[in-house]
SESE-60756 format. One line per 4 residues: their letters; for each residue z, y, x of C-alpha. Coordinates in nm, 3 decimals, decimal comma, m for minus. Layout:
N
A) Z Y X; ...
END
This chain:
346
MNDE) 8,335 m6,029 9,600; 8,351 m5,722 9,377; 8,072 m5,481 9,297; 8,187 m5,226 9,549
QKQP) 8,173 m5,479 9,830; 7,817 m5,580 9,735; 7,681 m5,228 9,767; 7,481 m5,173 10,087
LPLL) 7,613 m4,933 10,346; 7,457 m4,586 10,317; 7,197 m4,488 10,575; 7,238 m4,112 10,529
PYLC) 7,538 m3,897 10,439; 7,578 m3,759 10,088; 7,398 m3,427 10,131; 7,494 m3,270 9,798
SPSA) 7,863 m3,223 9,869; 7,980 m2,862 9,922; 8,063 m2,923 10,289; 7,724 m3,086 10,356
ILGL) 7,535 m2,803 10,182; 7,727 m2,543 10,381; 7,644 m2,726 10,704; 7,274 m2,745 10,614
VLIG) 7,265 m2,374 10,528; 7,420 m2,287 10,864; 7,174 m2,513 11,045; 6,889 m2,346 10,856
ELLS) 7,005 m1,999 10,955; 7,033 m2,101 11,319; 6,684 m2,253 11,309; 6,545 m1,936 11,151
LVIM) 6,700 m1,724 11,423; 6,560 m1,951 11,696; 6,209 m1,932 11,544; 6,235 m1,555 11,519
LADY) 6,355 m1,510 11,876; 6,089 m1,750 12,008; 5,808 m1,528 11,875; 5,805 m1,240 12,126
SSGF) 5,457 m1,119 12,031; 5,566 m0,940 11,711; 5,912 m0,836 11,826; 6,238 m0,876 11,633
SWIS) 6,228 m0,777 11,266; 6,498 m0,822 11,006; 6,235 m0,848 10,734; 6,056 m1,128 10,917
LGII) 6,389 m1,300 10,979; 6,465 m1,279 10,607; 6,129 m1,433 10,514; 6,164 m1,713 10,769
SMLV) 6,523 m1,778 10,656; 6,417 m1,797 10,292; 6,142 m2,048 10,366; 6,366 m2,261 10,586
QWII) 6,643 m2,268 10,325; 6,397 m2,363 10,050; 6,272 m2,652 10,261; 6,613 m2,776 10,375
LSCA) 6,784 m2,754 10,036; 6,486 m2,908 9,854; 6,481 m3,200 10,096; 6,858 m3,243 10,060
LILC) 6,830 m3,249 9,680; 6,553 m3,510 9,684; 6,735 m3,729 9,939; 7,052 m3,709 9,728
QLRP) 6,868 m3,834 9,422; 6,695 m4,112 9,615; 7,000 m4,214 9,820; 7,066 m4,538 9,623
LLNR) 6,701 m4,639 9,669; 6,699 m4,556 10,039; 7,014 m4,764 10,091; 6,845 m5,071 9,944
LSLV) 6,534 m5,048 10,159; 6,500 m5,160 10,518; 6,584 m4,913 10,792; 6,220 m4,856 10,894
LSGC) 6,094 m4,822 10,537; 6,372 m4,590 10,427; 6,330 m4,377 10,740; 5,954 m4,345 10,686
LAFS) 6,004 m4,262 10,319; 6,269 m3,996 10,390; 6,057 m3,837 10,665; 5,742 m3,843 10,450
LCLV) 5,919 m3,677 10,160; 6,056 m3,402 10,384; 5,711 m3,352 10,536; 5,543 m3,325 10,196
ISAT) 5,808 m3,083 10,069; 5,774 m2,868 10,382; 5,395 m2,860 10,368; 5,396 m2,776 9,997
ILWL) 5,647 m2,490 10,026; 5,470 m2,346 10,330; 5,136 m2,365 10,148; 5,267 m2,197 9,831
APIV) 5,472 m1,929 10,010; 5,177 m1,694 10,087; 5,057 m1,726 9,727; 5,400 m1,643 9,583
MAIP) 5,451 m1,350 9,822; 5,092 m1,227 9,770; 5,003 m1,226 10,139; 4,690 m1,365 10,311
SDTE) 4,709 m1,736 10,389; 4,637 m1,868 10,736; 4,547 m2,236 10,768; 4,624 m2,242 11,139
QWAR) 4,963 m2,082 11,083; 5,035 m2,326 10,801; 4,950 m2,624 11,023; 5,168 m2,493 11,307
STAI) 5,461 m2,424 11,072; 5,425 m2,768 10,913; 5,430 m2,931 11,257; 5,749 m2,742 11,346
AAIF) 5,905 m2,852 11,015; 5,806 m3,214 11,084; 5,962 m3,211 11,429; 6,282 m3,053 11,301
AGIL) 6,296 m3,293 11,003; 6,267 m3,593 11,234; 6,542 m3,467 11,463; 6,775 m3,379 11,174
LRYL) 6,719 m3,709 10,992; 6,790 m3,899 11,312; 7,110 m3,701 11,364; 7,222 m3,758 11,003
YLQQ) 7,149 m4,131 11,036; 7,357 m4,163 11,354; 7,636 m3,961 11,194; 7,643 m4,192 10,892
QLSN) 7,640 m4,504 11,110; 7,944 m4,370 11,296; 8,111 m4,304 10,962; 8,025 m4,658 10,844
QQQA) 8,173 m4,804 11,162; 8,491 m4,600 11,126; 8,521 m4,701 10,761; 8,475 m5,069 10,847
ELEA) 8,740 m5,048 11,121; 8,972 m4,865 10,882; 8,934 m5,130 10,610; 8,983 m5,409 10,864
RIQS) 9,309 m5,255 10,987; 9,430 m5,203 10,630; 9,350 m5,561 10,530; 9,514 m5,691 10,848
LQSR) 9,832 m5,502 10,770; 9,827 m5,607 10,405; 9,768 m5,971 10,491; 10,103 m5,971 10,673
IRPH) 10,280 m5,862 10,353; 10,131 m6,119 10,115; 10,251 m6,443 10,282; 10,605 m6,307 10,302
FLFN) 10,593 m6,216 9,935; 10,451 m6,558 9,841; 10,714 m6,753 10,036; 11,000 m6,557 9,882
SMNT) 10,860 m6,605 9,532; 10,809 m6,979 9,585; 11,164 m7,013 9,717; 11,288 m6,843 9,403
IASL) 11,095 m7,086 9,184; 11,212 m7,385 9,390; 11,573 m7,282 9,335; 11,517 m7,280 8,957
ISFD) 11,346 m7,618 8,915; 11,662 m7,827 8,957; 11,868 m7,660 8,682; 11,630 m7,460 8,461
AKAA) 11,282 m7,607 8,441; 11,177 m7,378 8,158; 11,271 m7,069 8,357; 11,087 m7,209 8,658
EKAI) 10,776 m7,260 8,446; 10,797 m6,901 8,321; 10,840 m6,781 8,681; 10,530 m6,977 8,791
EDLS) 10,329 m6,812 8,513; 10,453 m6,469 8,621; 10,374 m6,549 8,984; 10,019 m6,665 8,904
ELFR) 9,949 m6,351 8,701; 10,107 m6,138 8,969; 9,894 m6,285 9,245; 9,582 m6,264 9,035
SSLQ) 9,640 m5,892 9,009; 9,739 m5,837 9,372; 9,445 m6,031 9,520; 9,174 m5,863 9,315
KPGL) 9,188 m5,531 9,501; 9,270 m5,540 9,873; 9,271 m5,161 9,915; 9,372 m4,891 9,672
VDLV) 9,477 m4,978 9,317; 9,581 m4,781 9,013; 9,947 m4,688 9,008; 9,978 m4,848 8,664
DEIK) 9,859 m5,182 8,804; 10,103 m5,162 9,096; 10,389 m5,096 8,853; 10,285 m5,398 8,641
LCRR) 10,289 m5,609 8,957; 10,639 m5,481 9,036; 10,763 m5,561 8,686; 10,641 m5,921 8,717
YIDI) 10,815 m5,955 9,052; 11,140 m5,818 8,911; 11,116 m6,066 8,620; 11,097 m6,349 8,874
EKTR) 11,397 m6,221 9,068; 11,598 m6,161 8,751; 11,548 m6,523 8,661; 11,720 m6,618 8,985
LDER) 11,985 m6,345 9,013; 12,051 m6,305 8,642; 12,301 m6,025 8,571; 12,354 m5,949 8,940
LRMD) 12,020 m5,767 8,940; 11,989 m5,458 8,725; 11,671 m5,249 8,731; 11,634 m4,885 8,636
WNIE) 11,271 m4,789 8,576; 11,274 m4,411 8,601; 10,898 m4,355 8,569; 10,748 m4,033 8,443
SPTP) 10,573 m4,066 8,106; 10,282 m4,081 8,085; 10,245 m4,263 8,413; 10,066 m4,038 8,667
QALV) 9,700 m4,125 8,717; 9,687 m4,197 9,087; 9,581 m4,455 9,342; 9,825 m4,624 9,579
PSLS) 9,779 m4,897 9,842; 9,810 m5,243 9,689; 10,146 m5,409 9,755; 10,305 m5,085 9,869
IQPL) 10,590 m5,056 9,616; 10,664 m5,426 9,560; 10,771 m5,500 9,922; 11,016 m5,210 9,900
LENA) 11,168 m5,360 9,586; 11,178 m5,694 9,767; 11,371 m5,533 10,052; 11,607 m5,362 9,809
IGHG) 11,688 m5,697 9,650; 11,694 m5,914 9,962; 11,891 m5,680 10,187; 12,095 m5,510 9,917
IQQL) 12,151 m5,680 9,582; 12,143 m6,036 9,715; 12,408 m5,953 9,976; 12,653 m5,820 9,717
VEGG) 12,864 m6,059 9,512; 12,872 m5,821 9,220; 12,504 m5,733 9,256; 12,388 m5,383 9,174
TVTL) 12,117 m5,157 9,035; 11,781 m5,091 9,196; 11,626 m4,763 9,083; 11,254 m4,694 9,099
SISQ) 11,168 m4,330 9,034; 10,806 m4,213 9,013; 10,708 m3,857 8,933; 10,425 m3,614 8,988
ENDT) 10,456 m3,258 9,116; 10,127 m3,069 9,107; 9,890 m3,284 9,316; 10,164 m3,486 9,486
LHIV) 10,310 m3,824 9,387; 10,677 m3,893 9,459; 10,811 m4,250 9,473; 11,180 m4,311 9,539
ITNP) 11,360 m4,648 9,555; 11,738 m4,664 9,586; 11,969 m4,964 9,605; 12,332 m5,039 9,702
IPKV) 12,396 m5,192 10,044; 12,686 m5,397 10,178; 12,904 m5,245 10,448; 12,928 m5,550 10,674
THQD) 12,557 m5,635 10,690; 12,434 m5,279 10,714; 12,292 m5,324 11,063; 12,123 m5,653 10,973
RTNG) 11,973 m5,493 10,667; 11,834 m5,207 10,867; 11,666 m5,438 11,117; 11,525 m5,657 10,842
NKIA) 11,374 m5,361 10,663; 11,187 m5,231 10,965; 10,893 m5,474 10,942; 10,800 m5,395 10,582
LSNI) 10,869 m5,024 10,620; 10,656 m4,999 10,935; 10,375 m5,195 10,769; 10,365 m4,973 10,461
KNRL) 10,395 m4,658 10,669; 10,096 m4,763 10,880; 9,887 m4,838 10,571; 9,976 m4,505 10,414
HLHY) 9,869 m4,331 10,733; 9,535 m4,516 10,740; 9,463 m4,425 10,378; 9,595 m4,070 10,363
GDKA) 9,646 m3,956 10,720; 9,920 m3,698 10,768; 9,918 m3,613 10,397; 10,145 m3,911 10,318
QLKA) 10,507 m3,950 10,422; 10,755 m4,238 10,409; 11,123 m4,181 10,480; 11,407 m4,432 10,478
ESNN) 11,771 m4,333 10,502; 12,111 m4,484 10,429; 12,416 m4,312 10,287; 12,723 m4,474 10,438
TNNE) 12,953 m4,278 10,208; 12,800 m4,416 9,891; 12,678 m4,741 10,052; 12,327 m4,667 9,931
FMVS) 11,984 m4,706 10,087; 11,689 m4,490 9,982; 11,318 m4,506 10,056; 11,098 m4,215 9,952
IVLP) 10,719 m4,195 9,959; 10,524 m3,874 9,915; 10,146 m3,893 9,895; 9,860 m3,686 9,753
IMKS) 9,719 m3,769 9,412; 9,389 m3,947 9,472; 9,174 m4,040 9,172; 8,872 m4,156 9,370
KSLI) 8,874 m4,494 9,542; 8,700 m4,353 9,844; 8,909 m4,122 10,058; 8,619 m4,066 10,287
ER) 8,339 m3,841 10,167; 8,043 m4,032 10,031
END
């Protein structure tokens, strides 16, 4: 189990992100307006609304800042203890700001008013913390379901890859034991890399995995398999789903190169345009087995397309098309450049 898996699930959302701060500011303004409208005795006053709004924003943003800093600690504590600690901190911050406000603004202090305002702040803090907790639990549940679906899809790819690789090695043992031994070493290193990270991996690592797989297949197909690595230099810094490119190369070889007596060239092109990553794989296809090849490709293509959708939503695209004129099959993937391993806001 890696370090990321050992980390406890967060109890509260990350409140220091721009979107969270904007949401808290809006909630604070709405609360200020409600407090102002609820006090009919003094009538509506823009000055009073401004003072109330300032105090509310000080309290909300101060609490958010403290909870952000203590978020790792709160995640390690029990639910009851972390809840009590978070509520107590918000209560202390509210009481302190409300006590100091008259002094800073040079107005007479009123103990009764301070107590009433502190009680209102405590009630609101309890409601808001409860709402944020439920929101984060829903997010945790959605994240867990997302990871389960991704791992389920990926688990269907790995056995297929393993069986094909083992068949390749088995075919080498009888006539080239040394090559078979080298293929076993490549396979062990390849699987060590692929099994370490079940989700998103660095593009560089995925390319290394692909190169090891191609080395194994070249041992079997020899000169029939030619590989053109058209990868932008330096390699774009991006994250891609593990085992997303390798199955496409496997399809290109199994349903294209392997079906051709003369073999052919598989081309892998990877480039970056602004914040978008482009991956294109092309390979020759036989005329007679075109329909069989199309049907055989559907499983892997559908699997990868589903995983891309789970990771990136509608921002990722996968297209597969064949050119009957040139007897060529092409798969293209377009996805956003992601440099953080969490696509969901902390």
